[in-house]
C-alpha positions in Angstrom: -183.1 -135.1 -46.7 -180.3 -136.2 -49.2 -181.1 -139.8 -48.6 -184.7 -139.3 -49.0 -184.1 -137.4 -52.2 -181.9 -140.2 -53.6 -184.7 -142.8 -53.0 -187.1 -140.4 -54.7 -184.8 -140.4 -57.8 -184.5 -144.0 -57.8 -188.2 -144.8 -57.4 -189.1 -142.2 -60.1 -186.5 -143.6 -62.5 -188.0 -147.0 -62.1 -191.4 -145.7 -63.0 -190.1 -143.7 -66.0 -188.4 -146.7 -67.2 -191.5 -148.9 -66.9 -193.4 -146.2 -69.0 -190.6 -146.0 -71.5 -190.7 -149.8 -72.0 -194.4 -149.8 -72.7 -194.3 -146.9 -75.2 -191.5 -148.5 -77.1 -193.3 -151.8 -77.3 -196.0 -150.0 -79.5 -193.3 -149.7 -82.1 -191.5 -152.9 -81.4 -188.5 -151.0 -80.1 -186.3 -151.6 -76.9 -184.7 -149.4 -74.3 -181.3 -149.6 -76.0 -182.5 -147.7 -78.8 -183.4 -144.6 -76.8 -181.4 -142.0 -74.9 -182.9 -140.4 -71.7 -181.5 -136.8 -71.1 -181.9 -135.8 -67.6 -182.6 -131.9 -68.0 -180.4 -130.6 -65.1 -180.6 -127.0 -66.1 -182.7 -126.0 -63.0 -181.1 -128.2 -60.3 -177.7 -128.3 -58.6 -174.8 -130.4 -58.4 -176.3 -132.6 -55.4 -179.3 -133.5 -57.6 -177.2 -134.4 -60.4 -175.2 -136.7 -58.4 -178.2 -138.4 -57.1 -179.3 -138.7 -60.6 -175.9 -140.3 -61.4 -176.3 -142.8 -58.7 -179.7 -143.7 -59.9 -178.4 -144.6 -63.3 -178.7 -141.4 -65.6 -175.7 -140.9 -67.7 -176.7 -138.0 -70.1 -177.6 -134.5 -68.8 -179.0 -131.4 -70.5 -178.0 -127.8 -69.9 -178.9 -124.6 -71.6 -176.5 -122.1 -70.2 -172.7 -122.5 -70.7 -171.9 -120.9 -67.4 -174.0 -123.4 -65.5 -172.6 -126.3 -67.6 -169.2 -125.2 -66.6 -170.1 -125.1 -63.0 -171.3 -128.7 -63.1 -168.6 -130.0 -64.9 -166.1 -128.4 -62.4 -168.0 -129.8 -59.5 -168.1 -133.3 -60.9 -164.2 -133.1 -61.4 -163.9 -132.6 -57.7 -166.0 -135.8 -56.9 -164.1 -139.0 -56.6 -165.3 -142.2 -58.1 -168.2 -140.3 -60.2 -169.2 -142.7 -63.1 -168.6 -141.2 -66.6 -171.5 -138.9 -67.8 -171.9 -136.6 -70.8 -173.6 -133.3 -71.2 -175.7 -132.0 -74.1 -176.6 -128.4 -74.9 -180.3 -128.0 -75.1 -182.2 -124.7 -75.7 -181.2 -121.5 -77.4 -177.5 -121.0 -78.0 -176.2 -117.6 -78.5 -173.5 -117.3 -80.9 -171.2 -115.5 -78.4 -171.5 -118.6 -76.2 -170.4 -121.3 -78.8 -166.8 -121.3 -77.9 -167.8 -122.0 -74.2 -169.6 -125.3 -75.4 -167.5 -126.7 -77.8 -165.4 -129.6 -76.6 -167.5 -129.8 -73.5 -170.9 -131.0 -74.8 -171.4 -134.2 -77.0 -174.5 -133.0 -78.8 -176.0 -129.5 -79.5 -179.9 -130.0 -79.7 -181.0 -126.9 -81.1 -179.4 -125.6 -84.3 -182.5 -123.7 -85.4 -181.1 -121.2 -88.1 -178.5 -121.3 -90.9 -176.7 -118.4 -89.2 -176.1 -120.4 -86.0 -175.3 -123.7 -88.0 -172.6 -121.6 -89.9 -171.3 -120.0 -86.7 -170.9 -123.2 -84.8 -169.2 -124.9 -88.0 -166.9 -122.1 -88.4 -165.6 -122.1 -84.7 -165.5 -125.8 -84.6 -163.4 -125.8 -87.8 -161.0 -123.5 -86.4 -160.7 -125.7 -83.3 -160.3 -128.8 -85.5 -157.5 -127.2 -87.5 -155.7 -126.3 -84.1 -156.1 -129.9 -83.0 -158.4 -128.8 -80.1 -161.3 -130.8 -81.3 -161.1 -134.5 -82.4 -164.1 -134.5 -84.7 -166.9 -132.1 -86.0 -169.4 -131.0 -83.5 -172.5 -133.3 -83.4 -175.7 -131.3 -83.7 -179.3 -131.8 -84.1 -181.4 -129.4 -86.5 -184.4 -127.8 -84.7 -187.6 -128.0 -86.7 -190.8 -125.9 -85.8 -193.1 -128.6 -86.9 -196.0 -127.3 -85.1 -195.8 -123.8 -86.7 -196.2 -122.0 -83.6 -194.8 -118.3 -83.6 -193.3 -118.9 -80.1 -191.2 -121.8 -81.3 -187.9 -121.5 -82.8 -186.2 -123.5 -85.5 -186.5 -124.1 -89.4 -189.9 -124.5 -90.9 -190.1 -127.9 -92.7 -189.9 -126.1 -96.0 -187.0 -123.7 -94.9 -185.1 -127.1 -93.8 -185.8 -128.7 -97.2 -184.3 -125.6 -98.8 -181.4 -125.5 -96.5 -180.2 -129.1 -96.4 -177.6 -128.8 -99.2 -176.1 -125.8 -97.5 -176.2 -127.5 -94.0 -174.4 -130.6 -95.3 -171.6 -128.7 -96.8 -170.7 -127.1 -93.3 -167.5 -129.1 -92.4 -167.5 -128.1 -88.8 -170.7 -129.9 -87.7 -172.0 -133.3 -88.1 -175.9 -133.5 -88.5 -177.1 -136.4 -86.3 -180.8 -135.8 -86.7 -183.7 -133.5 -85.8 -185.3 -132.0 -82.9 -188.8 -130.4 -82.2 -190.9 -129.2 -79.2 -194.6 -129.9 -79.2 -197.5 -127.6 -78.3 -198.1 -127.9 -74.5 -201.1 -129.2 -73.1 -202.6 -130.9 -76.1 -201.6 -134.4 -76.5 -203.2 -135.0 -79.9 -201.3 -132.0 -81.3 -198.2 -133.3 -79.8 -198.6 -136.7 -81.3 -199.1 -134.9 -84.8 -196.0 -132.8 -84.2 -193.7 -135.8 -83.4 -195.2 -137.8 -86.3 -194.6 -134.8 -88.4 -191.0 -134.7 -87.3 -190.5 -138.4 -88.2 -192.0 -138.2 -91.5 -189.8 -135.2 -92.2 -186.8 -137.1 -91.2 -187.8 -140.0 -93.5 -188.2 -137.7 -96.4 -184.9 -136.0 -95.8 -183.0 -139.3 -95.4 -184.0 -140.0 -99.1 -183.3 -136.5 -100.4 -180.1 -135.8 -98.6 -178.6 -139.4 -98.1 -178.0 -138.5 -94.5 -178.8 -141.2 -91.9 -180.3 -138.7 -89.5 -180.6 -141.4 -86.9 -181.7 -139.2 -83.9 -185.1 -137.8 -83.3 -185.1 -135.7 -80.2 -188.6 -134.9 -79.1 -190.8 -135.5 -76.0 -190.4 -133.9 -72.5 -191.9 -134.6 -69.1 -195.5 -134.2 -70.2 -195.4 -136.0 -73.4 -192.4 -138.3 -73.7 -194.4 -141.4 -73.9 -196.4 -140.2 -77.0 -193.1 -139.2 -78.5 -191.4 -142.7 -78.0 -194.6 -144.3 -79.7 -194.0 -141.9 -82.7 -190.3 -142.9 -83.0 -188.3 -140.4 -80.8 -184.8 -141.8 -80.0 -184.0 -138.9 -77.5 -186.2 -137.7 -74.8 -185.5 -134.6 -72.5 -186.8 -135.1 -69.1 -186.6 -132.4 -66.4 -189.3 -132.2 -64.0 -190.5 -135.7 -64.1 -186.9 -136.7 -63.0 -186.0 -134.1 -60.5 -189.2 -132.7 -59.1 -191.0 -134.8 -56.4 -194.1 -132.4 -56.9 -194.4 -133.3 -60.6 -197.5 -135.3 -61.1 -197.0 -138.3 -63.2 -200.2 -139.0 -64.9 
């Protein structure tokens, strides 16, 4: 069974990469300009190991305890290739200390309160010599305006950029959004809106904002066509029953 699953992961990755290349070609970009995050939050260590063997090097978790469990498990496996973990999804303030120093990038800073909390705790770690650099983060933006989505509204982010830039414990790498599900035209508009907002904020803030994290299993091809630099792929990577359309 493990051998069959490993073969599935490899075959599916090859298909994903073909689709990634085709989508990037629309904008004249290449694969080395994009990070594929294998969202491992719903799978176990064996599936992560199969994904590592297939070539994935970046994984996404949304619960600190599960992140810790996987990191501990990987430490016990000899000759595992180096990988990194990102924190995706909602991060509770009481879980910040559990992820600092363990993840490279936090994808979902969606409020000033959370940004300040991460910055304050990272600053204390920096002062104590426990962190080598400020915590890299993405600012979550609710481009679609859906009430069920988290994040700054575009106008809130415009008003908040000065304050966010002054937080010494974080380094803002870019923006993140989630598109409405089941509507590809609305998804495209959402991704385009994130790119346009990023371009505007680059001018007004002076920040590079290199990363655009948008696109998941159902819509990553559209996101890449619209400029995404990070796509978060869960079911399309790990679930054999997921239908690739």
